[in-house]
C-alpha positions as CSV (number, residue, x, y, z in Angstrom):
1,M,0.5,21.0,1.8
2,M,-1.2,18.7,-0.2
3,R,0.1,16.5,-3.0
4,I,-1.3,14.1,-5.9
5,G,-0.4,11.1,-7.1
6,Y,-1.7,9.0,-9.9
7,G,-0.9,5.3,-10.7
8,W,-1.7,3.1,-13.8
9,D,-0.7,-0.7,-13.9
10,S,-2.1,-3.5,-16.3
11,H,-1.5,-7.4,-16.7
12,A,-2.7,-9.9,-19.1
13,F,-5.1,-12.9,-17.8
14,Q,-3.2,-16.4,-18.1
15,P,-5.4,-19.3,-17.3
16,G,-4.3,-21.6,-14.0
17,V,-2.9,-18.6,-12.3
18,P,-4.7,-17.4,-9.0
19,L,-6.5,-14.2,-9.4
20,K,-5.9,-11.3,-6.7
21,I,-7.4,-7.9,-7.0
22,G,-6.5,-5.6,-4.3
23,G,-5.7,-8.2,-1.9
24,I,-8.3,-10.6,-2.2
25,A,-8.6,-13.9,-4.0
26,F,-11.0,-14.6,-6.6
27,D,-12.5,-17.8,-7.9
28,H,-11.8,-17.5,-11.3
29,P,-10.4,-19.6,-14.0
30,A,-7.7,-17.1,-15.2
31,G,-5.5,-15.0,-13.1
32,L,-3.2,-12.3,-14.0
33,A,0.0,-12.8,-14.9
34,G,3.2,-11.1,-13.5
35,H,6.2,-11.4,-11.7
36,S,5.0,-11.1,-8.6
37,D,1.1,-11.7,-7.5
38,G,-0.1,-9.5,-10.8
39,D,-2.2,-7.8,-8.1
40,V,-3.1,-5.1,-10.9
41,L,-5.0,-2.7,-8.1
42,L,-2.3,-2.2,-5.5
43,H,0.4,-1.9,-8.3
44,A,-1.5,0.9,-9.4
45,I,-2.1,2.4,-5.9
46,T,1.7,1.6,-4.9
47,D,2.7,3.6,-7.9
48,A,0.2,6.5,-6.9
49,L,1.7,6.6,-3.6
50,L,5.7,6.6,-4.6
51,G,4.9,9.3,-7.3
52,A,2.8,11.7,-4.8
53,V,6.1,12.2,-3.0
54,A,8.5,11.8,-5.8
55,A,10.1,8.5,-4.6
56,G,10.4,6.6,-7.9
57,D,7.8,3.9,-9.1
58,I,7.5,0.1,-8.0
59,G,10.0,-0.9,-10.6
60,S,12.8,1.1,-8.6
61,F,12.2,-0.3,-5.3
62,F,11.2,-4.2,-6.5
63,P,12.8,-5.2,-9.9
64,P,10.6,-7.6,-11.7
65,G,13.7,-9.5,-12.7
66,D,14.9,-10.2,-9.0
67,P,13.9,-13.6,-7.8
68,R,13.2,-12.3,-4.3
69,W,10.0,-11.0,-5.5
70,K,8.6,-13.9,-7.7
71,D,5.2,-14.6,-6.6
72,A,5.4,-12.1,-3.7
73,D,2.4,-10.6,-2.0
74,S,1.5,-7.0,-3.4
75,A,1.1,-5.9,0.1
76,V,4.5,-5.8,0.8
77,F,4.8,-3.5,-2.1
78,L,2.1,-1.2,-0.8
79,R,3.7,-1.3,2.9
80,T,7.2,0.1,1.3
81,A,5.3,3.0,-0.3
82,L,3.4,3.7,3.2
83,E,6.8,4.0,4.7
84,E,7.9,6.3,2.0
85,I,4.8,8.9,2.5
86,R,5.6,8.7,6.3
87,H,9.2,9.5,6.2
88,A,8.3,12.5,3.9
89,G,5.6,13.9,6.3
90,Y,2.5,13.0,5.0
91,R,-0.5,10.9,5.1
92,I,-3.4,9.8,3.0
93,A,-6.4,11.8,2.6
94,N,-8.2,9.7,0.3
95,V,-7.6,7.3,-2.7
96,D,-9.8,6.6,-5.9
97,T,-9.4,3.9,-8.4
98,T,-10.8,2.6,-11.4
99,L,-10.4,-1.2,-12.6
100,V,-10.7,-1.7,-16.4
101,L,-11.7,-5.3,-16.8
102,A,-14.3,-7.7,-18.3
103,E,-14.7,-10.4,-16.0
104,P,-14.8,-11.0,-12.9
105,K,-17.4,-8.8,-12.4
106,I,-16.3,-6.0,-9.3
107,A,-19.8,-4.5,-8.6
108,P,-20.7,-7.5,-6.1
109,V,-17.3,-7.3,-3.9
110,A,-17.0,-3.3,-4.5
111,E,-17.4,-3.2,-0.8
112,K,-15.1,-6.1,0.1
113,L,-12.4,-4.2,-1.7
114,R,-13.0,-1.2,-0.2
115,E,-12.3,-2.3,3.3
116,R,-9.4,-4.4,2.3
117,V,-7.6,-1.9,0.7
118,A,-8.8,0.6,3.5
119,E,-7.4,-2.0,6.1
120,L,-3.9,-2.2,3.9
121,L,-3.7,1.4,4.0
122,S,-4.6,1.9,7.7
123,I,-7.4,4.8,6.5
124,D,-11.5,4.7,6.8
125,P,-13.1,2.8,3.9
126,G,-14.8,6.2,3.4
127,A,-11.8,7.2,2.1
128,V,-11.7,4.9,-0.3
129,G,-13.1,4.5,-3.9
130,I,-13.3,1.3,-5.8
131,K,-15.1,1.9,-9.3
132,A,-15.1,-0.5,-12.5
133,K,-15.9,-0.3,-16.2
134,T,-15.8,-3.0,-18.8
135,P,-13.4,-2.2,-22.0
136,E,-15.8,-1.9,-24.5
137,G,-14.7,-0.9,-27.7
138,L,-11.2,-1.4,-26.9
139,D,-10.4,-4.9,-27.5
140,Q,-8.9,-6.0,-24.2
141,D,-11.0,-8.4,-22.6
142,D,-7.8,-10.4,-22.0
143,V,-6.4,-7.5,-20.1
144,A,-7.0,-5.9,-16.6
145,V,-6.3,-2.3,-16.1
146,A,-6.3,-0.1,-12.7
147,H,-6.1,3.4,-12.6
148,A,-5.4,5.0,-9.1
149,I,-5.2,9.0,-7.9
150,V,-4.1,9.4,-4.3
151,L,-4.3,12.9,-2.0
152,L,-1.8,13.2,0.4
153,E,-1.8,16.1,3.3
154,K,1.0,17.0,5.5
155,I,1.2,15.5,8.7
156,D,1.3,18.9,11.6
157,E,4.1,19.0,14.0
158,D,1.6,18.0,16.8
159,T,0.2,14.8,15.1
160,L,4.3,13.7,14.4
161,L,4.9,14.4,17.9
162,E,2.2,11.8,18.9
163,Q,3.3,9.3,16.5
164,M,6.7,9.7,18.0
165,A,5.1,8.8,21.5
166,A,2.7,6.4,20.1
167,V,6.1,4.5,19.4
168,A,8.5,5.5,22.0
169,E,5.8,4.5,25.1
170,P,6.1,0.6,24.7
171,Q,9.8,0.7,24.6
172,V,9.7,2.3,27.7
173,K,7.4,0.2,29.5
174,M,9.6,-2.6,27.9
175,D,12.8,-1.0,29.8
176,D,10.7,-0.9,33.1
177,V,10.1,-4.8,32.7
178,V,13.6,-5.6,32.0
179,R,14.7,-3.8,35.1
180,K,12.6,-5.3,37.3
181,L,13.5,-9.0,36.0
182,V,16.9,-8.6,36.2
183,G,17.0,-6.4,39.5
184,R,19.1,-3.5,38.0
185,T,19.3,-0.9,35.2
186,A,19.5,-2.6,32.1
187,S,20.2,-0.9,28.9
188,V,17.8,-2.3,26.3
189,P,18.4,-1.6,22.2
190,R,16.0,0.7,20.9
191,R,14.7,0.8,17.5
192,K,16.2,3.7,15.5
193,P,13.1,5.7,14.6
194,G,11.7,5.7,10.5
195,F,12.5,9.7,10.2
196,N,15.0,12.1,11.5
197,T,13.8,13.2,15.3
198,D,16.3,16.5,15.2
199,D,14.6,17.6,12.3
200,I,10.5,18.1,12.9
201,S,9.6,20.3,10.0
């Protein structure tokens, strides 16, 4: 009922490029080169989530040669990974990450990073670990590396039914509003659920 996923990513620093790590912009003379925004931490977490449910990797969903993802916000990649784990019937128990980079210093903003990553993952900040190391002896001062491990837990049937009800309730209320407005029975198109409602296992 539990699954573990591991993700790793690296990007080289490039002068004149905006620096984003963990969904936060840093005031730094060099950013991380990449087809998207180069957010090495979110990329590692995305791969960890996808790997935990055997859904492939970030490149299989967002090929680096596809112009649609040029300078894309990496939060988009993360949301896709979250959809994959929900469709598989899992949720995040906790995430632990390690950044390896010479600059900028992560310790002063570690708490802010934890809160931002937790917000993007819709989990409690206490379930997010953010650590940073310098690449001492590795001759990698011009590169940022991120490692991420996620632990997923199976969603029980009662919780899944609650989530289904939470999605359905706003639509039911909207149907009532439409009926009152038009003074007759109206059929409002419903969103298709992101999972098979005939197979709750």
